N, CA, C and O atoms as a Tripos MOL2 file, in Angstrom:
@<TRIPOS>MOLECULE
protein
  272   271    68     0     0
PROTEIN
NO_CHARGES

@<TRIPOS>ATOM
      1 N           5.8850   -8.9250  -31.9360 N.3       1 MET1
      2 CA          6.7540   -7.8690  -31.9550 C.3       1 MET1
      3 C           6.6640   -6.7590  -30.9480 C.2       1 MET1
      4 O           5.6900   -6.0070  -30.9890 O.2       1 MET1
      5 N           7.2560   -6.6580  -30.3810 N.am      2 GLN2
      6 CA          7.2290   -5.5820  -29.1170 C.3       2 GLN2
      7 C           7.4040   -4.0500  -29.9020 C.2       2 GLN2
      8 O           8.1420   -3.6210  -30.7890 O.2       2 GLN2
      9 N           6.3200   -3.4910  -29.0780 N.am      3 THR3
     10 CA          6.1020   -1.5590  -29.4520 C.3       3 THR3
     11 C           7.7130   -1.0730  -28.7320 C.2       3 THR3
     12 O           8.2020   -1.6360  -27.7530 O.2       3 THR3
     13 N           8.2940   -0.0200  -29.4130 N.am      4 ALA4
     14 CA          9.8330    1.0360  -28.7820 C.3       4 ALA4
     15 C           9.1430    1.2830  -27.3950 C.2       4 ALA4
     16 O           9.8100    2.0920  -26.7500 O.2       4 ALA4
     17 N           7.8410    0.7820  -26.6100 N.am      5 GLU5
     18 CA          7.9950    1.7920  -25.9700 C.3       5 GLU5
     19 C           7.5970   -0.0380  -24.4700 C.2       5 GLU5
     20 O           7.4230    0.1330  -23.2630 O.2       5 GLU5
     21 N           7.5880   -0.9880  -24.9480 N.am      6 GLU6
     22 CA          7.4950   -2.3440  -24.2450 C.3       6 GLU6
     23 C           8.9780   -2.4230  -24.1980 C.2       6 GLU6
     24 O           9.4940   -2.7890  -23.1420 O.2       6 GLU6
     25 N           9.8970   -2.0550  -25.4530 N.am      7 ASP7
     26 CA         11.0370   -2.7070  -25.1230 C.3       7 ASP7
     27 C          11.8950   -1.5540  -24.4100 C.2       7 ASP7
     28 O          13.1060   -1.7720  -24.3590 O.2       7 ASP7
     29 N          11.4670   -0.4590  -23.9020 N.am      8 LYS8
     30 CA         11.7180    0.5870  -23.0690 C.3       8 LYS8
     31 C          11.8030    0.2140  -21.9320 C.2       8 LYS8
     32 O          12.8810    0.1760  -21.3390 O.2       8 LYS8
     33 N           9.8580   -0.3880  -21.0290 N.am      9 PHE9
     34 CA         10.3530   -0.8670  -20.4900 C.3       9 PHE9
     35 C          10.5660   -2.1040  -19.4780 C.2       9 PHE9
     36 O          10.3940   -2.2530  -18.2680 O.2       9 PHE9
     37 N          11.1120   -3.0840  -20.7380 N.am     10 LYS10
     38 CA         11.8670   -4.3430  -20.6510 C.3      10 LYS10
     39 C          13.0410   -3.9510  -19.5290 C.2      10 LYS10
     40 O          13.2470   -4.1660  -18.3340 O.2      10 LYS10
     41 N          13.7510   -3.1710  -20.7480 N.am     11 ARG11
     42 CA         14.9310   -2.3550  -20.7600 C.3      11 ARG11
     43 C          15.2170   -1.7950  -18.9650 C.2      11 ARG11
     44 O          16.1950   -1.9170  -18.2280 O.2      11 ARG11
     45 N          13.8470   -1.1600  -18.7640 N.am     12 TYR12
     46 CA         13.6290   -0.5790  -17.3330 C.3      12 TYR12
     47 C          13.3780   -2.0000  -16.5800 C.2      12 TYR12
     48 O          13.4350   -1.9860  -15.3510 O.2      12 TYR12
     49 N          13.2840   -2.4170  -16.8070 N.am     13 ARG13
     50 CA         12.6740   -3.4940  -15.5820 C.3      13 ARG13
     51 C          14.0770   -4.5700  -15.7130 C.2      13 ARG13
     52 O          14.3430   -5.3570  -14.8050 O.2      13 ARG13
     53 N          14.5970   -4.5060  -16.5010 N.am     14 GLU14
     54 CA         15.9860   -5.3330  -16.3970 C.3      14 GLU14
     55 C          16.8910   -4.3900  -15.3630 C.2      14 GLU14
     56 O          17.2330   -4.9360  -14.3130 O.2      14 GLU14
     57 N          17.2650   -3.1360  -15.5690 N.am     15 ARG15
     58 CA         17.8710   -2.7140  -14.8700 C.3      15 ARG15
     59 C          17.6310   -2.4200  -13.2860 C.2      15 ARG15
     60 O          18.4670   -2.2690  -12.3950 O.2      15 ARG15
     61 N          16.4630   -2.3950  -13.2440 N.am     16 LEU16
     62 CA         16.0650   -2.3860  -11.4500 C.3      16 LEU16
     63 C          16.8100   -3.9350  -11.2340 C.2      16 LEU16
     64 O          17.8390   -4.1320  -10.5870 O.2      16 LEU16
     65 N          16.0520   -4.8950  -11.9080 N.am     17 LYS17
     66 CA         16.3230   -6.6370  -11.8020 C.3      17 LYS17
     67 C          17.7280   -6.5630  -11.3310 C.2      17 LYS17
     68 O          17.9920   -6.8680  -10.1680 O.2      17 LYS17
     69 N          18.6270   -6.1830  -12.1460 N.am     18 ALA18
     70 CA         19.9730   -5.8730  -11.8630 C.3      18 ALA18
     71 C          20.4780   -5.5970  -10.9370 C.2      18 ALA18
     72 O          21.5380   -6.1380  -10.6220 O.2      18 ALA18
     73 N          19.9630   -4.7730  -10.2730 N.am     19 LYS19
     74 CA         20.1740   -4.1650   -8.7270 C.3      19 LYS19
     75 C          19.6260   -4.4240   -7.9830 C.2      19 LYS19
     76 O          19.4270   -3.5800   -7.1090 O.2      19 LYS19
     77 N          18.9120   -6.0290   -7.8340 N.am     20 GLY20
     78 CA         18.3480   -6.4190   -7.0570 C.3      20 GLY20
     79 C          17.0640   -6.4840   -6.1110 C.2      20 GLY20
     80 O          16.6720   -6.7780   -4.9820 O.2      20 GLY20
     81 N          16.6530   -5.9640   -7.4710 N.am     21 LEU21
     82 CA         15.0640   -5.6940   -6.8350 C.3      21 LEU21
     83 C          14.1840   -6.7930   -7.8580 C.2      21 LEU21
     84 O          14.5310   -7.3400   -8.9050 O.2      21 LEU21
     85 N          12.6740   -6.8760   -6.9450 N.am     22 ARG22
     86 CA         11.6180   -7.4250   -8.0620 C.3      22 ARG22
     87 C          10.4810   -6.2940   -8.4550 C.2      22 ARG22
     88 O          10.3070   -5.1800   -7.9610 O.2      22 ARG22
     89 N           9.8250   -6.9130   -9.4300 N.am     23 GLN23
     90 CA          8.6900   -6.1380   -9.3550 C.3      23 GLN23
     91 C           7.1500   -7.3610   -8.5440 C.2      23 GLN23
     92 O           6.7840   -8.5180   -8.7520 O.2      23 GLN23
     93 N           6.6780   -6.1760   -7.5710 N.am     24 VAL24
     94 CA          5.6170   -6.9450   -7.1870 C.3      24 VAL24
     95 C           3.9600   -5.8190   -7.4720 C.2      24 VAL24
     96 O           3.8350   -4.6150   -7.2480 O.2      24 VAL24
     97 N           3.0530   -6.6840   -7.9530 N.am     25 HIS25
     98 CA          2.2010   -5.9650   -8.0020 C.3      25 HIS25
     99 C           0.7290   -5.9460   -6.8120 C.2      25 HIS25
    100 O           0.0620   -6.9050   -6.4240 O.2      25 HIS25
    101 N           0.6410   -5.0110   -6.5950 N.am     26 ILE26
    102 CA         -0.5600   -5.7020   -4.9760 C.3      26 ILE26
    103 C          -1.7890   -4.5840   -5.7730 C.2      26 ILE26
    104 O          -1.8360   -3.7200   -6.6480 O.2      26 ILE26
    105 N          -2.7630   -5.3570   -4.7010 N.am     27 TRP27
    106 CA         -3.9500   -4.0290   -5.1860 C.3      27 TRP27
    107 C          -4.3450   -3.3010   -4.3460 C.2      27 TRP27
    108 O          -3.2430   -3.0600   -3.8520 O.2      27 TRP27
    109 N          -4.9950   -2.7590   -3.7820 N.am     28 VAL28
    110 CA         -5.4060   -1.7420   -3.0580 C.3      28 VAL28
    111 C          -6.7340   -1.4050   -3.3460 C.2      28 VAL28
    112 O          -7.2920   -1.4310   -4.4420 O.2      28 VAL28
    113 N          -7.3430   -0.9750   -1.8720 N.am     29 PRO29
    114 CA         -8.8110   -0.2230   -2.2250 C.3      29 PRO29
    115 C          -8.7090    0.4610   -2.9100 C.2      29 PRO29
    116 O          -7.5960    0.9460   -3.1090 O.2      29 PRO29
    117 N          -9.9370    0.9110   -3.7140 N.am     30 ASP30
    118 CA        -10.2080    2.1090   -4.2810 C.3      30 ASP30
    119 C         -10.9590    3.0080   -3.5100 C.2      30 ASP30
    120 O         -12.1450    3.0340   -3.1820 O.2      30 ASP30
    121 N          -9.8240    3.8750   -3.2560 N.am     31 THR31
    122 CA        -10.2700    5.0230   -2.4390 C.3      31 THR31
    123 C         -11.7460    6.2000   -3.2310 C.2      31 THR31
    124 O         -12.4700    6.9910   -2.6260 O.2      31 THR31
    125 N         -11.7250    5.8540   -4.7450 N.am     32 LYS32
    126 CA        -13.0490    6.7460   -5.2770 C.3      32 LYS32
    127 C         -14.3310    5.9080   -5.5580 C.2      32 LYS32
    128 O         -15.3640    6.2490   -6.1340 O.2      32 LYS32
    129 N         -13.9890    4.7360   -5.0040 N.am     33 ARG33
    130 CA        -15.3250    4.3180   -5.5100 C.3      33 ARG33
    131 C         -16.1830    4.8740   -4.7210 C.2      33 ARG33
    132 O         -15.8070    5.8030   -4.0060 O.2      33 ARG33
    133 N         -17.2900    4.4990   -4.6900 N.am     34 PRO34
    134 CA        -18.7050    5.0190   -4.2780 C.3      34 PRO34
    135 C         -18.9530    3.7660   -3.1600 C.2      34 PRO34
    136 O         -19.0240    2.5520   -3.3500 O.2      34 PRO34
    137 N         -19.0370    4.4200   -2.1400 N.am     35 GLY35
    138 CA        -19.1920    4.0710   -0.7480 C.3      35 GLY35
    139 C         -18.2480    3.8840   -0.0770 C.2      35 GLY35
    140 O         -18.3460    4.0810    1.1340 O.2      35 GLY35
    141 N         -16.9940    3.4330   -0.6590 N.am     36 PHE36
    142 CA        -15.6080    3.5380    0.0170 C.3      36 PHE36
    143 C         -15.8040    4.6940    1.5910 C.2      36 PHE36
    144 O         -15.6120    4.1940    2.6990 O.2      36 PHE36
    145 N         -16.1320    5.9700    1.4800 N.am     37 ALA37
    146 CA        -15.5780    6.7500    2.6490 C.3      37 ALA37
    147 C         -16.9590    6.3080    3.5220 C.2      37 ALA37
    148 O         -16.7000    5.9530    4.6720 O.2      37 ALA37
    149 N         -18.0110    6.2850    3.2450 N.am     38 ASP38
    150 CA        -19.2770    5.6050    4.0720 C.3      38 ASP38
    151 C         -18.5820    4.3730    4.7990 C.2      38 ASP38
    152 O         -18.6480    4.3890    6.0280 O.2      38 ASP38
    153 N         -17.9190    3.2990    4.1920 N.am     39 GLU39
    154 CA        -17.4330    1.9490    4.9170 C.3      39 GLU39
    155 C         -16.5890    2.0810    5.6180 C.2      39 GLU39
    156 O         -16.5450    1.3230    6.5870 O.2      39 GLU39
    157 N         -15.4600    3.1800    5.4320 N.am     40 LEU40
    158 CA        -14.1310    3.7220    6.2770 C.3      40 LEU40
    159 C         -14.6130    3.7110    7.2090 C.2      40 LEU40
    160 O         -14.4220    2.9430    8.1510 O.2      40 LEU40
    161 N         -15.7800    5.1030    7.0570 N.am     41 ARG41
    162 CA        -16.0550    5.6230    8.7510 C.3      41 ARG41
    163 C         -17.0070    4.0980    9.5180 C.2      41 ARG41
    164 O         -16.5890    3.5320   10.5280 O.2      41 ARG41
    165 N         -17.9600    3.7820    8.9690 N.am     42 ARG42
    166 CA        -18.3200    2.6500    9.7940 C.3      42 ARG42
    167 C         -17.0930    1.7580   10.4800 C.2      42 ARG42
    168 O         -17.0160    1.8820   11.7020 O.2      42 ARG42
    169 N         -16.1650    0.9110    9.8740 N.am     43 GLN43
    170 CA        -14.9710    0.3580   10.4090 C.3      43 GLN43
    171 C         -14.4410    1.1840   11.3010 C.2      43 GLN43
    172 O         -14.4410    0.7500   12.4530 O.2      43 GLN43
    173 N         -13.9120    2.4200   11.1010 N.am     44 VAL44
    174 CA        -13.4090    3.1530   12.4060 C.3      44 VAL44
    175 C         -13.9060    3.5060   13.6730 C.2      44 VAL44
    176 O         -13.2400    3.5630   14.7070 O.2      44 VAL44
    177 N         -15.5990    3.8350   13.4950 N.am     45 ALA45
    178 CA        -16.5820    4.1830   14.3440 C.3      45 ALA45
    179 C         -16.8200    2.3130   15.1350 C.2      45 ALA45
    180 O         -17.0370    2.1110   16.3290 O.2      45 ALA45
    181 N         -16.7060    1.3230   14.1570 N.am     46 SER46
    182 CA        -16.7460   -0.3100   15.1010 C.3      46 SER46
    183 C         -15.5030   -0.2770   15.6360 C.2      46 SER46
    184 O         -15.3560   -1.2070   16.4290 O.2      46 SER46
    185 N         -14.3100    0.5880   15.5010 N.am     47 LEU47
    186 CA        -13.2330   -0.2580   16.5620 C.3      47 LEU47
    187 C         -13.0290    0.8750   17.8320 C.2      47 LEU47
    188 O         -12.5480    0.4760   18.8930 O.2      47 LEU47
    189 N         -13.3960    2.2090   17.6750 N.am     48 LYS48
    190 CA        -13.2620    3.1830   19.0300 C.3      48 LYS48
    191 C         -13.9130    3.0270   20.0990 C.2      48 LYS48
    192 O         -15.0870    3.1740   20.4370 O.2      48 LYS48
    193 N         -12.7590    2.6350   20.6900 N.am     49 GLY49
    194 CA        -13.1560    1.8840   22.3650 C.3      49 GLY49
    195 C         -12.5340    0.6790   22.4250 C.2      49 GLY49
    196 O         -12.1110    0.2590   23.5020 O.2      49 GLY49
    197 N         -12.3740   -0.1880   21.0010 N.am     50 ALA50
    198 CA        -12.2130   -1.5900   21.2020 C.3      50 ALA50
    199 C         -10.8550   -1.8990   21.5750 C.2      50 ALA50
    200 O          -9.9390   -1.2190   21.1130 O.2      50 ALA50
    201 N         -10.6370   -2.8380   22.3490 N.am     51 PRO51
    202 CA         -8.9830   -3.3050   22.0830 C.3      51 PRO51
    203 C          -7.9520   -3.4300   21.6590 C.2      51 PRO51
    204 O          -6.8270   -3.3050   22.1430 O.2      51 PRO51
    205 N          -8.6680   -3.9400   19.7900 N.am     52 GLU52
    206 CA         -7.7390   -3.8580   18.7460 C.3      52 GLU52
    207 C          -7.8900   -2.7360   18.0670 C.2      52 GLU52
    208 O          -7.7110   -2.8800   16.8570 O.2      52 GLU52
    209 N          -8.2400   -1.3320   18.5290 N.am     53 GLU53
    210 CA         -7.8070    0.1000   18.2530 C.3      53 GLU53
    211 C          -6.4440    0.1710   19.1390 C.2      53 GLU53
    212 O          -5.3470    0.3580   18.6130 O.2      53 GLU53
    213 N          -6.5960    0.0320   20.2980 N.am     54 GLN54
    214 CA         -5.6760   -0.2960   20.9200 C.3      54 GLN54
    215 C          -4.5670   -0.3990   21.1090 C.2      54 GLN54
    216 O          -3.8480    0.3880   21.7240 O.2      54 GLN54
    217 N          -4.1640   -1.7840   20.4000 N.am     55 GLU55
    218 CA         -3.3770   -3.0760   19.8880 C.3      55 GLU55
    219 C          -2.5970   -2.3560   18.5800 C.2      55 GLU55
    220 O          -1.4600   -2.5860   18.1660 O.2      55 GLU55
    221 N          -3.4120   -1.5830   18.1680 N.am     56 ALA56
    222 CA         -2.9270   -1.3440   16.2540 C.3      56 ALA56
    223 C          -2.1980    0.0190   16.7270 C.2      56 ALA56
    224 O          -1.0240    0.3820   16.6570 O.2      56 ALA56
    225 N          -3.2220    0.5500   17.1730 N.am     57 LEU57
    226 CA         -2.1600    1.9280   17.7410 C.3      57 LEU57
    227 C          -0.4900    1.8180   18.5510 C.2      57 LEU57
    228 O           0.6000    2.3860   18.4900 O.2      57 LEU57
    229 N          -1.1580    0.6910   19.3060 N.am     58 ASP58
    230 CA          0.3540    0.6140   19.9290 C.3      58 ASP58
    231 C           1.0910    0.0660   19.0480 C.2      58 ASP58
    232 O           2.2520    0.4680   19.1310 O.2      58 ASP58
    233 N           0.8790   -0.8430   18.0620 N.am     59 PHE59
    234 CA          1.9950   -1.1720   16.9740 C.3      59 PHE59
    235 C           2.7130   -0.4260   16.2390 C.2      59 PHE59
    236 O           3.9370   -0.3210   16.1760 O.2      59 PHE59
    237 N           1.6010    0.2740   15.4820 N.am     60 ILE60
    238 CA          2.1900    1.3970   15.1150 C.3      60 ILE60
    239 C           3.4690    2.0360   15.5100 C.2      60 ILE60
    240 O           4.6030    2.0380   15.0300 O.2      60 ILE60
    241 N           2.4550    3.0130   17.3760 N.am     61 GLU61
    242 CA          4.3710    3.1990   17.9070 C.3      61 GLU61
    243 C           5.4260    2.6200   17.9360 C.2      61 GLU61
    244 O           6.3510    3.3300   17.5420 O.2      61 GLU61
    245 N           5.7680    1.4070   18.2970 N.am     62 GLU62
    246 CA          6.2690    0.4070   18.6750 C.3      62 GLU62
    247 C           7.2090    0.6400   17.3720 C.2      62 GLU62
    248 O           8.3640    1.0410   17.5110 O.2      62 GLU62
    249 N           6.6090    0.3450   16.0060 N.am     63 THR63
    250 CA          6.9510    0.1980   14.9610 C.3      63 THR63
    251 C           7.9540    1.3390   14.1590 C.2      63 THR63
    252 O           8.9770    1.1620   13.4980 O.2      63 THR63
    253 N           7.3190    2.3940   14.4600 N.am     64 SER64
    254 CA          7.1170    3.9120   13.5520 C.3      64 SER64
    255 C           8.9260    4.0590   14.0090 C.2      64 SER64
    256 O           9.3640    3.2940   14.8680 O.2      64 SER64
    257 N           9.6990    4.9270   13.4550 N.am     65 ASP65
    258 CA         10.3690    6.0990   13.3460 C.3      65 ASP65
    259 C          10.1450    7.6140   13.3810 C.2      65 ASP65
    260 O          10.1500    8.2950   12.3560 O.2      65 ASP65
    261 N           9.9830    8.0210   14.3870 N.am     66 TRP66
    262 CA          9.6570    9.1760   14.6930 C.3      66 TRP66
    263 C          10.8990   10.4410   14.5520 C.2      66 TRP66
    264 O          11.0200   11.5420   15.0900 O.2      66 TRP66
    265 N          11.6180    9.7770   13.6820 N.am     67 THR67
    266 CA         13.1600   11.1470   14.2730 C.3      67 THR67
    267 C          12.9070   11.7490   13.5310 C.2      67 THR67
    268 O          12.9730   12.8470   14.0830 O.2      67 THR67
    269 N          12.4430   12.0280   11.9340 N.am     68 GLU68
    270 CA         12.1400   12.8210   10.9060 C.3      68 GLU68
    271 C          11.3890   14.2660   11.5560 C.2      68 GLU68
    272 O          11.0150   15.1610   10.7980 O.2      68 GLU68
@<TRIPOS>BOND
     1     1     2 1
     2     2     3 1
     3     3     4 2
     4     3     5 am
     5     5     6 1
     6     6     7 1
     7     7     8 2
     8     7     9 am
     9     9    10 1
    10    10    11 1
    11    11    12 2
    12    11    13 am
    13    13    14 1
    14    14    15 1
    15    15    16 2
    16    15    17 am
    17    17    18 1
    18    18    19 1
    19    19    20 2
    20    19    21 am
    21    21    22 1
    22    22    23 1
    23    23    24 2
    24    23    25 am
    25    25    26 1
    26    26    27 1
    27    27    28 2
    28    27    29 am
    29    29    30 1
    30    30    31 1
    31    31    32 2
    32    31    33 am
    33    33    34 1
    34    34    35 1
    35    35    36 2
    36    35    37 am
    37    37    38 1
    38    38    39 1
    39    39    40 2
    40    39    41 am
    41    41    42 1
    42    42    43 1
    43    43    44 2
    44    43    45 am
    45    45    46 1
    46    46    47 1
    47    47    48 2
    48    47    49 am
    49    49    50 1
    50    50    51 1
    51    51    52 2
    52    51    53 am
    53    53    54 1
    54    54    55 1
    55    55    56 2
    56    55    57 am
    57    57    58 1
    58    58    59 1
    59    59    60 2
    60    59    61 am
    61    61    62 1
    62    62    63 1
    63    63    64 2
    64    63    65 am
    65    65    66 1
    66    66    67 1
    67    67    68 2
    68    67    69 am
    69    69    70 1
    70    70    71 1
    71    71    72 2
    72    71    73 am
    73    73    74 1
    74    74    75 1
    75    75    76 2
    76    75    77 am
    77    77    78 1
    78    78    79 1
    79    79    80 2
    80    79    81 am
    81    81    82 1
    82    82    83 1
    83    83    84 2
    84    83    85 am
    85    85    86 1
    86    86    87 1
    87    87    88 2
    88    87    89 am
    89    89    90 1
    90    90    91 1
    91    91    92 2
    92    91    93 am
    93    93    94 1
    94    94    95 1
    95    95    96 2
    96    95    97 am
    97    97    98 1
    98    98    99 1
    99    99   100 2
   100    99   101 am
   101   101   102 1
   102   102   103 1
   103   103   104 2
   104   103   105 am
   105   105   106 1
   106   106   107 1
   107   107   108 2
   108   107   109 am
   109   109   110 1
   110   110   111 1
   111   111   112 2
   112   111   113 am
   113   113   114 1
   114   114   115 1
   115   115   116 2
   116   115   117 am
   117   117   118 1
   118   118   119 1
   119   119   120 2
   120   119   121 am
   121   121   122 1
   122   122   123 1
   123   123   124 2
   124   123   125 am
   125   125   126 1
   126   126   127 1
   127   127   128 2
   128   127   129 am
   129   129   130 1
   130   130   131 1
   131   131   132 2
   132   131   133 am
   133   133   134 1
   134   134   135 1
   135   135   136 2
   136   135   137 am
   137   137   138 1
   138   138   139 1
   139   139   140 2
   140   139   141 am
   141   141   142 1
   142   142   143 1
   143   143   144 2
   144   143   145 am
   145   145   146 1
   146   146   147 1
   147   147   148 2
   148   147   149 am
   149   149   150 1
   150   150   151 1
   151   151   152 2
   152   151   153 am
   153   153   154 1
   154   154   155 1
   155   155   156 2
   156   155   157 am
   157   157   158 1
   158   158   159 1
   159   159   160 2
   160   159   161 am
   161   161   162 1
   162   162   163 1
   163   163   164 2
   164   163   165 am
   165   165   166 1
   166   166   167 1
   167   167   168 2
   168   167   169 am
   169   169   170 1
   170   170   171 1
   171   171   172 2
   172   171   173 am
   173   173   174 1
   174   174   175 1
   175   175   176 2
   176   175   177 am
   177   177   178 1
   178   178   179 1
   179   179   180 2
   180   179   181 am
   181   181   182 1
   182   182   183 1
   183   183   184 2
   184   183   185 am
   185   185   186 1
   186   186   187 1
   187   187   188 2
   188   187   189 am
   189   189   190 1
   190   190   191 1
   191   191   192 2
   192   191   193 am
   193   193   194 1
   194   194   195 1
   195   195   196 2
   196   195   197 am
   197   197   198 1
   198   198   199 1
   199   199   200 2
   200   199   201 am
   201   201   202 1
   202   202   203 1
   203   203   204 2
   204   203   205 am
   205   205   206 1
   206   206   207 1
   207   207   208 2
   208   207   209 am
   209   209   210 1
   210   210   211 1
   211   211   212 2
   212   211   213 am
   213   213   214 1
   214   214   215 1
   215   215   216 2
   216   215   217 am
   217   217   218 1
   218   218   219 1
   219   219   220 2
   220   219   221 am
   221   221   222 1
   222   222   223 1
   223   223   224 2
   224   223   225 am
   225   225   226 1
   226   226   227 1
   227   227   228 2
   228   227   229 am
   229   229   230 1
   230   230   231 1
   231   231   232 2
   232   231   233 am
   233   233   234 1
   234   234   235 1
   235   235   236 2
   236   235   237 am
   237   237   238 1
   238   238   239 1
   239   239   240 2
   240   239   241 am
   241   241   242 1
   242   242   243 1
   243   243   244 2
   244   243   245 am
   245   245   246 1
   246   246   247 1
   247   247   248 2
   248   247   249 am
   249   249   250 1
   250   250   251 1
   251   251   252 2
   252   251   253 am
   253   253   254 1
   254   254   255 1
   255   255   256 2
   256   255   257 am
   257   257   258 1
   258   258   259 1
   259   259   260 2
   260   259   261 am
   261   261   262 1
   262   262   263 1
   263   263   264 2
   264   263   265 am
   265   265   266 1
   266   266   267 1
   267   267   268 2
   268   267   269 am
   269   269   270 1
   270   270   271 1
   271   271   272 2
@<TRIPOS>SUBSTRUCTURE
     1 MET1         2 RESIDUE 1 A MET
     2 GLN2         6 RESIDUE 1 A GLN
     3 THR3        10 RESIDUE 1 A THR
     4 ALA4        14 RESIDUE 1 A ALA
     5 GLU5        18 RESIDUE 1 A GLU
     6 GLU6        22 RESIDUE 1 A GLU
     7 ASP7        26 RESIDUE 1 A ASP
     8 LYS8        30 RESIDUE 1 A LYS
     9 PHE9        34 RESIDUE 1 A PHE
    10 LYS10       38 RESIDUE 1 A LYS
    11 ARG11       42 RESIDUE 1 A ARG
    12 TYR12       46 RESIDUE 1 A TYR
    13 ARG13       50 RESIDUE 1 A ARG
    14 GLU14       54 RESIDUE 1 A GLU
    15 ARG15       58 RESIDUE 1 A ARG
    16 LEU16       62 RESIDUE 1 A LEU
    17 LYS17       66 RESIDUE 1 A LYS
    18 ALA18       70 RESIDUE 1 A ALA
    19 LYS19       74 RESIDUE 1 A LYS
    20 GLY20       78 RESIDUE 1 A GLY
    21 LEU21       82 RESIDUE 1 A LEU
    22 ARG22       86 RESIDUE 1 A ARG
    23 GLN23       90 RESIDUE 1 A GLN
    24 VAL24       94 RESIDUE 1 A VAL
    25 HIS25       98 RESIDUE 1 A HIS
    26 ILE26      102 RESIDUE 1 A ILE
    27 TRP27      106 RESIDUE 1 A TRP
    28 VAL28      110 RESIDUE 1 A VAL
    29 PRO29      114 RESIDUE 1 A PRO
    30 ASP30      118 RESIDUE 1 A ASP
    31 THR31      122 RESIDUE 1 A THR
    32 LYS32      126 RESIDUE 1 A LYS
    33 ARG33      130 RESIDUE 1 A ARG
    34 PRO34      134 RESIDUE 1 A PRO
    35 GLY35      138 RESIDUE 1 A GLY
    36 PHE36      142 RESIDUE 1 A PHE
    37 ALA37      146 RESIDUE 1 A ALA
    38 ASP38      150 RESIDUE 1 A ASP
    39 GLU39      154 RESIDUE 1 A GLU
    40 LEU40      158 RESIDUE 1 A LEU
    41 ARG41      162 RESIDUE 1 A ARG
    42 ARG42      166 RESIDUE 1 A ARG
    43 GLN43      170 RESIDUE 1 A GLN
    44 VAL44      174 RESIDUE 1 A VAL
    45 ALA45      178 RESIDUE 1 A ALA
    46 SER46      182 RESIDUE 1 A SER
    47 LEU47      186 RESIDUE 1 A LEU
    48 LYS48      190 RESIDUE 1 A LYS
    49 GLY49      194 RESIDUE 1 A GLY
    50 ALA50      198 RESIDUE 1 A ALA
    51 PRO51      202 RESIDUE 1 A PRO
    52 GLU52      206 RESIDUE 1 A GLU
    53 GLU53      210 RESIDUE 1 A GLU
    54 GLN54      214 RESIDUE 1 A GLN
    55 GLU55      218 RESIDUE 1 A GLU
    56 ALA56      222 RESIDUE 1 A ALA
    57 LEU57      226 RESIDUE 1 A LEU
    58 ASP58      230 RESIDUE 1 A ASP
    59 PHE59      234 RESIDUE 1 A PHE
    60 ILE60      238 RESIDUE 1 A ILE
    61 GLU61      242 RESIDUE 1 A GLU
    62 GLU62      246 RESIDUE 1 A GLU
    63 THR63      250 RESIDUE 1 A THR
    64 SER64      254 RESIDUE 1 A SER
    65 ASP65      258 RESIDUE 1 A ASP
    66 TRP66      262 RESIDUE 1 A TRP
    67 THR67      266 RESIDUE 1 A THR
    68 GLU68      270 RESIDUE 1 A GLU
């Protein structure tokens, strides 16, 4: 048996689905995890001056909408 809250969320998901949306679950890095900032700094430092860094920056520039 579902609780009232579960029913509420089920109806909410059904309304969104009726609008043509679908639910997607994604996992993202936990920025609050110990060591995250250190690892981020290490990875950023390893890219400094690397060709991959410029490729990534070029891609961001080409695909971004800067009109706002």
